[in-house]
Residue, then its C-alpha position, 0 to 999 in steps of 0.5 A: w469486565r476484565g480482571e487485572d491479570l493478563r489471563s483475564g484480559e485475554a479471556a475477556k477479549l476471547f469472550a467478546r469475539k464469541l459474542s461479536l466484537k461490535r456488540c461488546s465493550l471492555v472495562r479495563p481494570g485500574n484504581l478507579q475501576p476495580r473488578p466488578l465485585d470490588a467496585l460494587n462493594q466499594g459503592l462505585n457508580l457501575t453505570k459510569i464505569l460501564r459507560a466509560a468502557l472502550p469498544a472491543s473492536h476498532k473501526s480501523i481494525v478487522s479480523f480475518r473472519q471479516l476478510r475470509e470470503e474476500v480472501f477466498g475470492e482472491l485465491v479463486n480469481t488469482e489472474q483477475v487480481a494479479g494486475v498488468k504483467w510486465a512483458r520485459f520482466p518475467e521474474l518480476n511478475k513471479l515476485l509481484k504478480g504484475h502492476r496492480r492499480g492502487e498499490l505502491t511499490v518502493f525501490t530503494g538503493p544507493t546513488g548510482s545503483g540503477k534505480t532510475t534506469f530500472i524504474s524507467e524501463y519498468a514504467l516504459d514496459l507498462c506504457m507500451q501496454g497502455v498503462c497511463t504513467l505519471w513521472g514525478s522526479f525530484e532528482i532528475n529533470n524531465v529532459r534527461l529522464a525523457k532522453i533515458m526513456l526514449t533511448q530505452f524505448a528505441a533500444q539503441r543509442l540515438e546519439d549515434q543515429l540522429e537521423l532516426y530521432d524523429e521516427w522514434a520520438d513520434r512513436f514515443e510521443d504516442l505512449p500514455l506517459y506524462f511528466m510532472t513539471f517540478h523537480g528538486q526541492q519543493n515548497i511543501k505548499 
């Protein structure tokens, strides 16, 4: 049951941590909940005040103490948690440690800065290593995107060598690459 000043609040939280946050609740001071002795002297219902106390911990918040062993496990097994490394982007591997399942990486930039070109190379690199990839573009239609990626995959301008199209298209078709069938503005439903 903490006092009204900041120090009392911090002391109560520290004490709760020592006792285990899961076992403790905190009574916050206020007009209806004065300090414990004042509440007793005023004849307030202490049981009611204690029942209204808030848990010292929150189910969606953890402390480092609760994560400590898992953090150690990730430090010991850095290569296992690193993810799929890009073959074409060694500098990106240094920064992001590879593409990890379940993580989201956001690339932003102004129009024409090369985001789509880069991300299609990024995705193509992973596809060539067997990572299943799903494209959902709201700006570029699938035909144009597939053309960009096929050209990147072939590493040459296929417009100048149309006789090679079927050969490269057959190889490209075998990649675990999929495209969502919508683009542009969509109904929220």
